[in-house]
C-alpha positions in Angstrom: 31.9 -12.4 26.7 29.6 -9.5 27.4 28.8 -6.8 24.9 26.7 -3.6 25.1 24.8 -2.1 22.2 23.3 1.3 22.9 20.2 1.1 20.7 17.5 -1.3 19.5 18.2 -5.0 18.8 15.8 -6.7 16.3 15.6 -10.5 16.4 14.8 -11.8 13.0 15.9 -10.7 9.5 12.7 -11.4 7.7 10.8 -8.6 6.0 9.0 -7.6 9.3 12.2 -7.4 11.3 14.0 -5.5 8.5 11.1 -3.0 8.0 11.1 -2.3 11.7 14.8 -1.9 11.7 14.8 0.4 8.7 12.3 2.7 10.2 14.2 2.8 13.5 17.5 3.5 11.6 15.8 6.2 9.5 14.9 7.9 12.8 18.6 8.1 13.6 18.6 5.4 16.3 21.3 2.7 16.2 19.8 -0.7 15.3 21.3 -4.2 15.2 19.5 -7.1 13.5 20.3 -10.6 14.6 19.4 -13.8 12.7 20.2 -17.4 13.2 20.6 -18.1 9.5 23.8 -17.4 7.4 21.8 -15.2 5.0 18.3 -14.4 3.9 16.6 -17.8 3.2 15.2 -18.5 -0.3 12.1 -20.6 0.1 8.5 -20.4 -1.2 6.6 -18.3 1.3 4.7 -15.0 1.0 4.4 -13.4 -2.4 1.5 -10.9 -2.4 1.6 -7.5 -0.8 -1.7 -5.5 -0.5 -2.3 -1.8 -1.1 -1.8 -0.6 2.5 1.6 -2.4 2.6 2.5 -1.0 -0.8 1.7 2.5 0.5 3.9 1.9 3.6 6.8 0.6 1.4 6.4 3.7 -0.8 6.7 6.0 2.2 9.9 4.2 3.1 11.3 5.1 -0.3 11.4 1.5 -1.6 8.5 1.2 -4.1 10.3 2.3 -7.3 13.0 -0.4 -6.7 10.4 -3.0 -5.8 8.4 -2.3 -8.9 11.5 -3.2 -10.9 12.1 -6.4 -8.9 8.5 -7.5 -8.8 5.2 -7.2 -10.7 2.0 -5.4 -10.2 -1.4 -7.2 -10.1 -5.0 -5.9 -10.4 -6.8 -9.1 -11.6 -8.3 -12.0 -9.6 -10.2 -15.1 -10.4 -12.3 -17.4 -8.3 -12.5 -20.8 -10.1 -13.9 -24.2 -9.6 -11.7 -27.2 -10.1 -13.3 -27.9 -13.5 -12.3 -24.4 -14.8 -15.5 -22.4 -14.3 -14.8 -18.8 -13.4 -17.2 -17.8 -10.6 -15.9 -14.2 -10.3 -13.2 -12.1 -11.9 -12.9 -8.8 -9.9 -10.3 -6.3 -10.8 -8.6 -3.5 -8.8 -9.0 -1.3 -12.0 -12.5 -0.4 -10.6 -10.9 1.5 -7.7 -10.8 5.3 -7.8 -8.5 7.9 -6.3 -11.1 8.1 -3.4 -10.4 4.5 -2.6 -6.6 4.4 -2.8 -3.6 5.9 -4.6 -2.3 2.3 -4.9 -4.9 0.4 -7.0 -2.8 -2.8 -7.3 -1.0 -5.4 -5.4 2.8 -6.0 -5.5 3.9 -9.6 -6.2 7.4 -10.7 -5.5 9.0 -13.5 -3.4 9.4 -12.8 0.3 13.2 -13.2 0.1 13.5 -10.7 -2.7 11.5 -8.2 -0.7 13.8 -8.8 2.3 16.9 -8.2 0.1 15.7 -4.8 -1.1 14.9 -3.7 2.5 18.3 -5.1 3.7 20.2 -3.2 1.1 18.5 0.1 2.1 19.0 -0.6 5.8 22.7 -1.2 5.5 23.1 2.1 3.7 22.3 3.9 6.9 25.1 4.7 9.4 24.4 3.0 12.7 22.5 0.0 11.2 24.0 -3.4 11.5 23.1 -7.0 10.7 24.7 -10.0 12.4 24.1 -13.5 10.8 24.6 -16.9 12.4 23.5 -15.4 15.7 20.6 -17.0 17.6 18.8 -15.4 20.6 18.4 -18.2 23.2 17.2 -16.3 26.3 16.7 -12.9 27.8 16.2 -10.9 31.0 15.3 -7.3 31.4 15.1 -4.5 34.0 14.0 -0.9 33.9 17.1 0.2 32.0 17.5 -2.4 29.3 17.4 -6.0 28.1 20.2 -8.6 28.4 20.2 -11.3 25.7 21.9 -14.6 25.7 23.0 -15.3 22.2 24.8 -18.2 20.4 27.2 -17.6 17.6 30.3 -19.4 16.2 29.7 -22.3 18.6 29.8 -20.1 21.7 27.4 -18.4 24.1 27.6 -14.7 24.9 25.6 -11.9 26.5 24.4 -8.8 24.7 23.0 -5.8 26.5 20.7 -3.4 24.6 18.2 -0.7 25.4 15.2 -2.3 23.6 14.4 -5.5 21.9 12.0 -6.3 19.0 11.1 -10.0 18.6 10.3 -10.5 14.9 11.7 -14.1 14.9 8.7 -16.0 13.5 6.0 -18.2 14.7 8.3 -20.3 16.9 9.7 -17.1 18.4 12.4 -17.6 21.0 11.7 -14.0 22.2 8.0 -14.7 22.8 8.8 -18.0 24.6 11.4 -16.3 26.8 8.8 -13.8 27.9 6.5 -16.6 29.0 3.7 -15.4 26.8 0.9 -17.7 25.7 0.2 -18.2 22.0 -3.4 -19.2 22.1 -5.2 -20.6 19.1 -5.1 -23.8 17.1 -3.3 -25.7 14.2 -5.1 -26.7 11.1 -5.1 -30.5 10.4 -3.8 -30.0 6.8 -0.2 -29.5 5.7 0.2 -26.8 3.1 2.7 -27.3 0.2 4.0 -24.2 -1.6 5.5 -24.9 -5.0 7.2 -22.7 -7.5 7.0 -23.7 -11.1 7.5 -22.3 -14.6 4.3 -22.7 -16.4 2.2 -20.2 -18.5 -1.1 -19.9 -16.6 -1.8 -16.5 -18.2 -1.7 -18.0 -21.7 -4.4 -20.4 -20.5 -6.8 -17.6 -19.4 -5.8 -17.4 -15.7 -5.5 -14.1 -13.8 -2.4 -13.2 -11.8 -4.1 -14.3 -8.6 -6.5 -17.3 -8.6 -8.4 -19.1 -5.9 -9.4 -22.7 -6.7 -12.6 -23.5 -4.7 -13.0 -27.2 -4.0 -13.4 -29.2 -0.8 -10.6 -31.6 -1.9 -8.4 -29.9 -4.5 -8.5 -26.3 -3.2 -5.5 -24.2 -4.1 -4.1 -20.7 -4.6 -2.3 -20.0 -7.9 -0.3 -16.7 -8.1 2.1 -15.2 -10.6 5.4 -14.6 -8.9 7.6 -12.6 -11.3 8.0 -11.4 -14.9 10.1 -14.5 -15.9 7.3 -17.0 -15.9 7.5 -18.2 -12.3 4.2 -19.1 -10.6 3.3 -20.2 -7.1 0.8 -23.1 -6.6 -0.1 -23.7 -2.9 -2.3 -26.6 -2.1 -3.2 -28.7 1.0 -2.7 -32.4 1.8 -3.2 -34.6 4.8 -0.6 -33.8 7.4 -0.4 -37.5 8.3 1.2 -38.3 4.9 5.0 -38.7 5.1 6.8 -35.5 4.6 9.8 -37.1 3.0 7.6 -38.1 0.0 6.0 -34.8 -0.7 8.0 -34.3 -3.9 6.7 -37.6 -5.3 3.1 -36.5 -4.8 3.4 -33.0 -6.4 2.7 -34.3 -9.9 -0.6 -36.0 -8.8 -1.8 -32.7 -7.3 -0.8 -30.9 -10.5 -3.0 -33.2 -12.5 -6.0 -31.6 -10.8 -4.7 -28.0 -10.6 -3.0 -27.4 -13.9 -5.5 -26.8 -16.7 -3.7 -29.2 -19.1 -0.8 -31.6 -19.2 1.6 -29.0 -20.8 5.2 -29.0 -19.8 6.1 -27.4 -16.5 9.4 -27.0 -14.6 9.3 -27.4 -10.9 11.7 -24.9 -9.3 11.2 -25.4 -5.5 8.7 -26.6 -2.9 8.2 -26.1 0.8 5.8 -27.8 3.2 4.5 -26.0 6.3 1.8 -26.4 8.9 -0.8 -23.6 9.3 -1.7 -22.0 12.6 -4.2 -19.5 13.8 -2.7 -18.1 17.0 -2.1 -14.8 18.8 0.2 -13.8 21.7 -1.5 -12.6 24.9 0.4 -9.3 24.6 2.8 -7.7 22.0 4.7 -5.9 24.7 6.4 -6.9 28.0 8.5 -4.0 29.4 11.3 -3.2 26.9 10.5 -6.1 24.6 8.0 -5.8 21.7 6.7 -8.4 19.3 5.8 -8.0 15.6 4.8 -10.2 12.7 4.6 -14.0 13.1 6.2 -13.8 16.6 3.0 -12.0 17.7 0.3 -13.6 15.5 0.0 -16.2 12.8 -2.9 -17.0 10.4 -3.5 -19.1 7.3 -2.1 -17.7 4.0 -5.4 -17.5 2.0 -5.7 -13.9 0.9 -2.2 -13.0 1.7 -3.0 -11.3 5.0 -0.3 -12.7 7.2 2.8 -10.9 6.0 0.7 -7.8 5.1 -0.4 -7.6 8.7 3.1 -8.3 10.0 4.6 -5.5 7.8 2.0 -3.1 9.1 3.1 -4.1 12.7 6.7 -3.3 11.8 5.7 0.0 10.2 3.8 1.2 13.2 6.3 -0.1 15.8 9.1 1.5 13.7 7.4 4.9 14.3 6.3 4.3 17.9 9.5 3.1 19.4 11.7 6.0 18.2 9.1 8.4 19.5 9.4 6.9 23.0 13.2 6.7 22.8 13.4 10.4 21.7 10.9 11.3 24.5 8.4 12.9 22.1 5.9 10.4 23.4 5.4 8.7 26.7 6.0 5.0 27.4 2.2 4.2 27.1 2.5 4.6 23.3 4.0 1.1 23.2 1.1 -0.3 25.1 -1.2 1.4 22.5 0.8 -0.3 19.8 0.4 -3.7 21.4 -3.3 -3.3 22.1 -4.2 -1.9 18.7 -2.2 -4.4 16.6 -3.6 -7.3 18.7 -7.1 -5.9 18.2 -6.6 -5.7 14.4 -5.5 -9.4 14.3 -8.3 -10.7 16.5 -11.1 -8.6 14.9 -9.9 -8.3 11.3 -6.9 -10.3 10.1 -7.7 -13.7 11.8 -11.4 -13.8 11.1 -10.9 -12.7 7.4 -8.2 -15.3 6.8 -10.4 -18.0 8.4 -13.4 -17.1 6.2 -11.2 -17.1 3.1 -10.1 -20.7 3.9 -13.6 -21.8 4.7 -15.0 -20.4 1.5 -12.3 -22.1 -0.6 -12.7 -25.5 1.1 -16.5 -25.5 1.8 -18.2 -28.9 1.3 -21.7 -28.1 2.6 -24.1 -27.7 -0.4 -26.1 -24.9 1.2 -23.2 -22.8 2.3 -21.4 -23.4 -1.0 -24.5 -22.2 -2.9 -24.5 -19.0 -0.7 -20.8 -18.5 -1.4 -21.3 -18.8 -5.1 -24.1 -16.3 -5.0 -21.9 -13.9 -3.2 -19.1 -14.4 -5.7 -21.6 -13.7 -8.5 -22.5 -10.4 -6.8 -18.7 -9.6 -6.6 -18.4 -10.4 -10.3 -21.4 -8.1 -11.3 -21.5 -5.3 -8.8 -18.7 -2.7 -9.1 -19.5 -1.0 -5.8 -19.3 -4.3 -4.0 -16.0 -5.0 -5.7 -14.7 -1.6 -4.5 -15.7 -2.4 -0.9 -14.2 -5.9 -1.0 -10.9 -4.8 -2.7 -10.3 -2.1 -0.2 -11.0 -4.3 2.9 -7.3 -4.7 3.5 -7.1 -1.1 4.7 -8.9 -2.3 7.8 -5.6 -4.1 8.6 -4.0 -0.7 9.2 -6.1 -0.1 12.3 -6.8 3.0 14.3 -4.3 5.8 15.0 -2.4 5.4 18.3 -1.2 9.0 18.6 2.3 9.0 17.3 3.7 12.6 17.2 5.3 14.0 14.1 9.0 13.4 14.2 
């Protein structure tokens, strides 16, 4: 069967795909989101959203609802495995000159996606189709023809434009023949959700445990006592016995042997990769389909959501002919530059600092953290670094 959709198809119903679709729908352009899953998947993934992303979500009209569903965070701690606090910066030092959003938003990725989805489906002309997988594509000067699988059958879907926001293993990117250059870290990361009162034990709402062996990130997830502990282990260990090893990791990472309740866990490999282009003709990439990095510092989804926000402005401008087609090349070039020059290097440095074993470099890291702890101006500079992820203007006209 062949079907035509006169509008934009977005492959992937994660937060990046849904934000892109929401902005396109708000511009009055029909949008159809396709996802291979039966619904939004609930699993431990991203949980921290930085100030520039919070600002974008506010402009979308979502922030009040997200504040109810999530929690706000200003405090950080950098700790050693034996409990020593190396630095405790706080976003409370930020002024109105720094940002109107002196906090991070914490909430599970799937909860963020649900809020965006609800607002998307309230707009006429916006549709989501589950259990539908993109398996291939061709394109010409007038549109894109997708091969899709759903309900055990294969069909064709013709659309005007396609956005690939279908994750690190993106079928859309592969169908375009784009390289995804970079490397994969030797460790496996394990994200765990547990009920345990870290705050009562003196922890901040975001904590970085610095140790060459037992490094970890510990973050408060919601107002109901749920926390996220993400740690690394040898990827050569059997994946089917991860659950049996969690308690041993917790012996090093939890400050005492108090009772905890493990809610969920999810293993994943960590990559540092970037597509050679985020645009080929009428097909655009955003989020993990375009670039992936390690999660230390919460820059991956933050950067992806900023992709979606910019693309959600640029593509309607081209469709409505208030901007020429080159605007999409500028989107591709600028978001790729931001990843290669800012997001990727910062995430790699975050991981290096957390896992550093060399005594000399470790000493220098600790001295820098001491400066972060004592120097308010240095804190302000460090805590507003994520605004560099926004990038430079690409010339989108007012719509």
